[in-house]
N, C-alpha and C positions, 0 to 999 in steps of 0.2 A: 621523702626527699625534700631539700630546700630548693628553692626555685633557681637560686644563683648557680647550682651545680650542673643546671641543664646549659647545653651548648648555647650560645647566643644570648643568655639572659644576663644582662647588666644590671646594676642597681637600679638604675633609671627605668628599666624594661620590668625589672620585679615591682617597683611602686606602681607602674601602669597595671600589671596584673593584680596588684593589692587593690587597687581601686574597683576591679572587677569582683570582688571577693576571693581572689586566689591566691592562697599562701604557701602551697605545698603542691608536689604532684599528685597526691591524693584528690584535691581541689580540683586540678587541672582535669582528671578523669571523669569527675562528676560536672564538669562544665559542659552541660548539653548544649546541641544547637539550638537556636530559635527558630530555624527554618532550613529548608533544603531548595537548592536549586538544581532542577534536573535538566543536564547540559545535553542530554541526549536528543532534544529536539528542540532547537529555538526557532521561533515563528517571526515570519516576515511580517511587519506593521501593516501592510497595503491589503493585507487579507483578514486582519483581525477585525473584530466588531467592537462597538461602544459597550465598555464596561467588563469587557474581556481581560483575565488577568493572564499576562503573557510572560515569557522570557524570551527578550529579542535583544538586538545589538544595533549600535550606530556609531558614526564617527562625528565628533563635535566640530561643525563648520562655521560657528558664528561665535563672537565673543559673549561671556557668560554675562546675563544682565541680572543685578540683584537691587532690589529697591525695598524700603519700608514702607509701612502704611499705618494709619491708624495711630499716629504721634508716637511713632518708634515702636509700638507694642508688636506689630508684625511684620513679616519679611516673607519676600518671593524672591526665589533665584530661578531664572528661566535660561534655557540654552536651546539651540537648534541643531538636529543631527541629520546625518545623511545615510541612507541604507539602501544599496545597490539602486541610486537614482530617486529615490523616494525622500522626502523630507519631512520631518516631525519634529514637534517640541517635546521636551522635558520640563517639567516645572515641579519645584519643592517649596512647601509653604511652612513657614517658622522654622526653618532649619538653614539660617543664614552661613554655615559654617561650609555649606556643599560649594559654596562659590569659591573657595580656596582649593577645593579637592579637584574641581572639572576643569580640564584643561583644553583649549582650543588645538584640533589636529590629533587627539588622542582617540581611540576607540574605545568604546565600554560596553559591557554586557549590562542590561537594565532588567529589572523584574517588577512589575507593578500593573496599576490599571489603566485600560484604554479609555481616554475621552476623546469623542468624536464628533464633531459639528461641520457645518457647511464650510467653515473656513480653515480647520486643521486638525490633524490628529495629534493627540498629545499623549504623554504618560503622567500621571499624577502621582507624586511622592515616591518614585522607584527607589528601590535599593538597587546599587551598582557596584562594579567592580572593573578595573582596567581589564581590557581584552588582551592579557599578556600571554605568556606561555602555559601560565597555569589554567586558563581556560581554554587552550588550545585542546586540553583533554577531554575526554568523553567522559560520562557519568552522572551520579548524583554527587552533588558538591554540599557538604554542610556550611551554613552561615551562623557565625556567633555574634552575640550582642557585643559590640566593643565600644571603647572609650579611649582618649588620647588619641596618641600615635600609633596605635596597634592597627594592623591590618588583618584581614582574615587570613591570608598565607601564614603569617608568623603564629596566630592562634592554631590554626589547624595542625601546623608541624609540632608545636609544642605538644598539643594534646594527644596526638598519636605517638609520639615519644612517650609520654607520661603513662599511656595506657600498657605500653609493652614493659615499661619499667616496675609499674604497680602490679601489673597481671592480677585483676580482682578476683577474690575467691570467694564462694557461697558457702553460706552458713547454713543452708538447709541443707539437713542429711542426703548423703549419697542415695540411700534406698529410696528416699521419698522422691528424690529428683528423677530416679529413673522410673518410679512408679507412675509419677504425672509427665513424664516425656519432657522435663524441663534441659534447655540446652545449657551448655558450658557458659559461665557467666563472663570470662575473660573475652570469650569470643562474641557475645553479645554487646560488650562495650566498643569492642573493634568495629563491629557491624553499625552502631549507632554514630559512631564518629566516623565512619568510613564506608558507607551504604554500598552494596552490591546490587541493590533493587529496592524499590518501594515497599513490595511485602515483606522482605527480609528485613529491612529497617523496622518496620512496626512490629514486626515478631521480636525483635532484639529490645525494642524499647518496653513490649509487655514483659518480656524476661526480667528486666532491670527492674521495673515497677514490682513485679512478684517479690523479687529479693528485698526490695526498699519496705514494701508494706510487710513483709513478713516479719523484718527486724522491728518496725515500728509497733504492730500490733502485740507481737512478743513482748516488748518493751513495757507497754501498757498491762500486759498480763502479770508481769514481775511486779510491776508497781501497784497495782490492784491488788494482788495477793498479799503484798507486805502491808498493805494497808486496811486490808479486810479486819475489822475488828468484832470480837462476839458481842453479842446483845447483853447490855446492862439494864436497860429500861424494858418492862414487860407490860403489855398492853392487855387488859381483859377488855375486850371488845369483839364479841361474837358477830359472825358477819350479818345475821339477821338483824342486829341493833344499827350496823352500818346502813342497810337498806332501808329500814325505819327512817333514819334520819334524811337518808337523800330524798325518800318519797315525800316526806312531810315538810321539808324546808324548801325545795326547789319547785318553782312553778312550772316546770317543764320537764319531758323525759328526757334522761340522759342519751346520748348518741352511742353508739356501739363503741366508737374511738373512746369516749369517755368511759364507759362501762369496763373497757379493757384496761385502762389507765387505773382505775380506783382498785380492780382486782388485782393486777400487778403491785401496787403500793401498800393494800393489805396483805398480801403474800409477803412482801419485804418486811413489813412492820410486824409480822407475826413470826417470822422466821430466826433463824439461830444468829445470823449476823446482822450489822447496822445497814440500814438502808443508805444507798448512795445512788440516787435515781434523778435522771432528767426527763422533763415531760416537755416535748416541744410539739408545737402546733401551730397551724396558721393563724392570723389575726381571727379573732371571733369562733375560735373551735372550743371554747369552753374549759379553758384551764384552770381557771380561777376556781370554778365549781369543784374541779378534781383536787385543788390542793386543800379546798374547805373541808371535803371529806377526809383527808389526811389528818388536818388539823383535828377534826372530830375524834378519830382514833386516839390521838395523843391525849386530847382532854378528857375523853372517856374514862382514859387509864389512869387519871387523876395528875397527869404531867401539865407543864406549862410548853406553850408554842410560839415562835416568833416568827413573822412575817415581814421580810425586808424588802423595799423597793428602792429604787434609783432616784425616784422624785418625790417631793411631798405631795404634788396632787396624786401622784398613782399610791402612795401610801395612804392618804386618806380614803382613796375609792376603795381600797383593800379593806381597809377600816370599817367603812361603811357595810361592806359586803359581809365583814365579819360579825360586826355588830348586829345586822339583821338575821342572821343564822343561829348566832349563840346567844340568844336573849337570856339564857339561865347561867352564862358565864361573864366573870368580869374582864371586859376588852378595854385596852387602852390604845392612844396613839401618841407615840413620842417622834417628835422631828425637831429640827434646829429651831423651828419658830414657836415651840411649846412654851408658854411663858414659864419662868424660874420657879416659881412657887408650886405650880402643876407638875412641872418637870421633877421636882424633888419628891414630890408625894408618889408619882408613877413608880419612879426608883425604889422607893421605901417597899411600895406594895408589889412591885416583881420580887425583890428580894425575900419578902415574907412568905409569897406565893399566893398571895390574896387575887394579883391578876394573873389570869390563865392565858390570855392570848393578847400578844402586843404587835400592833402593825406599826413599821416605821421605817425610817431612812438611816442613812449613815449614824445618826444620832445613838442607833442601838450598839454601835461599837465602841463606844467611849469606856474607858476604863472602869468608870464608876457605876456603869450599869451591871448589875449583878442579879442573876435569878436564883430562884428556890430549887427547883427540877426541871430545867430547860431539856426537853427530849425531842423536839422536832424544830428545824430550822428549814423554813420555805425561803428560797430566793426568788424573787420575780424578776425577768429580764436580767437572767444571770449574766450575760455577756458584758453587762455595765458594772460588774464587780472584779476586782482584782483578788487573785488567790489570797493575798495577806488580808484582804477585808474579808472575805468569806471565812477564812480561818479563825479571825479574831472572834466572830459570832459563834463560830462551833466551839471554841475554847470557854464559851461562857455554861456549857453544859456537860454533863458526863457523856462521852461518846453518843451524842445526839444523832437521830435519823436525819438525813438531807435530802430535801425534794429541791431541786432547781427548774426554773420555766424558762422557756424562750420562746418568744413569737417569730423567730427569725427562722424559716424554714430551712432545714438543712436536708438535702436528700441522703436517703440510706447510705448510699456511696460515701459520703463525706462524714457522716455519722461515725462510721467506725474509726475514722480519724480524730475528727473534734473531740468526740466524747470516749475515746477508748477507756478512760478510768471511770466511766459513769455505765450504768445500765440504763439502757435507751427506751423510752416509750413515745411512741409517734400518733398523733390525734389527727386523722386527715380528712375525717367528715366536719360537717357544719350544722350547727341548729338547722331545723328544717323551716323555721320562718325568715331566716337570712336569705334576702334576694342580692344576687350579685351586683357589684359596682359596674355600671355602664360605664366604659372607659373609651376615650375619643382623642386621638391626636388632632389639635386644633392648627390650621395654618393661620398666619398674620390675617388673611382677607375674611377670616371669620370671627376675630376678636372681639369686634363690637357685638356681634350677635351673641357671642359667648357671654358678655357682659349684662346684655339685655335678658337674657334667660337667667342668669344669677339673680338679677334684680327682681325677677318674678317669684324665684324660690324663696329669697329672703322676705318678700311682701307677705308670705303665707305661713310665717314663723320658722322657717328653716334657717340654718347658720352655714357658713361657708369658711374654709381655709384657703388662704393664698400664700404659697410658699416659694421662696427663690434662693440661690445657693449661696449668696453673701449679703454681709450686714452694711456696707457703705458703700456708695458710688465712686469709682475713679475713672481713670482715661480709658479703661476698656469698656467701650460703649456695647460691645456685645452681651454682657451680662448686666441685667436689672438687678437692684438690691433692695432690701427689705425697706430702707429708709425713704427711696424713690419711689417705689412701689405705693407705699403707704400713703405718700402725698397725692400720689395718681387717682388711688381707689377712694379716698376721702372726696374728691370731687365728683368721679364717676358713680360712686355709691352715696350720693348725697340723700340725706335723709334716713339713712342707716348709720349705725354706730358701728365704728370700726377701731380695732386695737392693734398694738404693735408688740411683737414678741421676738428677742433675739438673744444670742449667749453672751453679750457683753453686760446684760442687764444683770443686777445683783439677783440673787435666788429668791430672795423675798418678793422683788419686784416681778419676775416670773411667775412664781407661784400665784401671785395676786392676779395678774393676767389672766393665767389660764382657768383659775378659779371663777373670775369674771364671765369668762367665755362660756364656762361649764353652766353657770348661774343665768345665762343670756341676757348679761348687762351688754354684753357685744353681739352684733349682727354677724360679723365678720372679724377675721384676725389675720393679719399679714405676719409671717413668721419665717425663721429659717427652720432648717431641719430639727430644731429643738422640740418640736410637738410629735417627731416621730414615734415616741415612747411616751405612755403614760396619760394620755386624754382620752375619756369616753364620753362623748357628748351625742347623745341618741337623736336631738335634731339636726346635727351638722350632717348635710347630705351632699354638699359639694365641696371637692378638693382640686385647686388649680395649681399645678407645679409649672413654674418658668423655668427657661433653660433645661428643660427634662433631660436633655442628650449629657446633662453634667453629672447625672446621677447613675448609680448603679441600677440594675433590675430589682435586686432585691430591696434595697432602699426605695425605690417607687413604690414598691409593692407594700413595704411598711407603711410608707406615708399616705398610699391610698387605702389601708386599713383603718385610717382614723374616721372614715366615712362609711356608710353602710352597716351601724351598727344598731339597726332597729330593724323594723319591717317596712320603713318608708323607703322608696326607691330613691338611690343616690348616684352620684356622678363624679367622674373623675376626668379631668381635661388635662393634657399633657400639651405645652407649646414648647416649639423648638424651632426657632426662625433659622438657625445654622447648623442642623443636622447634617451629618455625612451621610452617604447612601446606606453605609454600615449602621450610622446612629438611628436613623429612620427605619430600619429593618428590627433593630431591638426594641424601639417603642412600640412596633406594630404587635410584638410579642404581649405587651401588656393590654392591648386591645383584644387579643385571641382568646387570652385566657385568666382566669382570677385564681388559678391554682397555684399557690406559692411554692410548693414544692416542683412543678413544672417548670417555674418561673427561675427557681435558684438550679435547677437542673441544667436549663439552658445558659445561665450566668456563668455556671461552672464551665461547661464547655466551650464557652465563648472567651472567659479570662484565664482559664487554666488553674491547674490547682495552687501553684504559687500565690497568687493573689488572695485566694481563700485562706491558704494556711498564713499569709501575712497577717491576716487578722487575728489570730491566736496569741493570747497575751504571752506566751514564750518567745514569739519572733519567729521567724521564717524557716521554722526547722525542716519544712519539707520544700521549700521554695526551689530547690535545686532540682526538683522534679518537674518543676513548672513547665519547661520547655519540651518535653518529652509527650509525644502524640501517643499516648497507650490507651488501651480498652478498659472499662470499668470492671470487666470481668476480671482482670488482673487481681483487683484487690480482694474480690471474693475468693478467688483461689488462694491468695495469701493467708487470708483468714482461715480457710479449711486446712492449710500446709500448718499454720501455728497451733490451731487447736489439735489437731492429728498428732504434733510433735509432743504438746506437752500432756496428751492424754495416754500416750503409747507406753509410757514408761522408760523410754529411751534416754540418755544421757544428754540434757538439755543446758549443760554448764558452758559450753562454747557458745550457744544461741545467746545464754543470758549477758555473757560477757561482752559481746558483740552489741548486742541490742542496746544494752545499757551505757556503752561506751559512745555509740552513734546518738543517743537520745536521750543523755544525761539531763536536758534541760525538762524533759518531761517530769522530772521529779518535783520540778516547781510548781507543775500545773495541778498536781495531785490535791484532791479536796481535803485531804487529812494533814 
């Protein structure tokens, strides 16, 4: 139903709702609360402890103070409140609009963290609501994300009205709902938007999550099934021959994870359908060796293989690995910087079939690159390639097998969502000679000591990365830039060669700097996150990350993965002068574990599924579940239900209709 047909929704209000991504009553139903206030128990602040998160109340008794600092780039709003004879302050940072909403003499409900010292008790950045008649009611009250002039009461009323209009219905067959004890979906939506209790709200969120993931996983099944292609390319490579190749070409024993990956790839490539597999693993888990094994199967069968990477340095690194493994085959490197004459010859040799394996960048995707019999496409760091780019490579062969690799650890929970159109292999173990990187959060007082330690590392032939979040300096003094840090480190690391690398440099310049660092022409390199992917420098033993609180945990882990790529002890130092208490807790996770999957699990719980889904190339197709606090078990139950529905022989036409209607964007994600 159109929003303007709802009572109280004018054209102006409709625009405000549109700004929240709400365009009809169906969107309202799925606009989930970002949090809940439990009004059954309000706490007196005089009995609260420092760092407690409390729901409390108070009357504003002093004029609201608002001031800017750091050349207008920050703002603080402060007011004093009274609660049964006890005075406390409320403070908001970088939220100047609050000054217009807080009125002297009015009572408010506050929800936030207590800060207590010998001078005063305060609440830091609390959410707040007028203590009007709505909050005289007892119970658990949903809190929604707002914009413009919208208030909580308006959104609550509209959402509840929409739920009764839409009356959401389950697409899961009735017999299966009864079998697994799934409650009524309409009731679950009512409970989520108007909870009767904490546990009942969580159960309702789980029920909605099961329904949502059931549709999502079913959509992937439909798309994957429609894209499944019968094998055209036949490989004549006995398993014993593959084992001999691995034993002879690699100077180390494969881990159990690598063996499992190779077995699954071999099974795919000798099966009846075309392979469409993702191999994901933590940094240093040996994915390249697994990819080389897949390439061997293709080449042994008389076909060509393409190994594409997002950067020239990584493409060259892959080329060197391929060349050392396949001394009997013609191997080529094709990138944007390949000389024109050499590029022309490579293209001719690819078309004739003389070149069996090519490693390259986006240069492989141009129309004039033709293959004789391309049968395997390997995409390294697949998240860096768009769907259209991958498709352009696949179209150069006849139903080629596809192997994509990712060094971004995704928990098994999320793999079902991210890669529903792929078969997923996860390598969790690492080579035995790898030493975990020692990670430390470094306070400002220890900065000079850290620089002294790094000088000692460099003096014995080691190398170091220095990473910061922005390129150039500005008025925001909290963030150091690569240009500022580069100037500083040239003095502090006098006697050593320091390089500079950032995203505004031309590709040719960036490639040259990264190659020079790899060739030890630089002892240290100051960079933005462009070094996150693609450099393998065994002598790099130190990673320093400035303003570490500005990075996600998974990104910090990826950056840390640039060191510790040999049997030499390596270090990662995290600098964060302005980290909040929550930010400090996040960084401590990096100190405690080097397991990328555990880190991504923590990141997932911290940021919610909406942020993770937003990284997907199709857009935030699952972001509307981001605010729901549901258990991960609901995802596995949804998969079980979907598998059972499609395997039981029941009529799934309605499931298909709803699934594809809700997730039509998934069609654009498909690998084929």
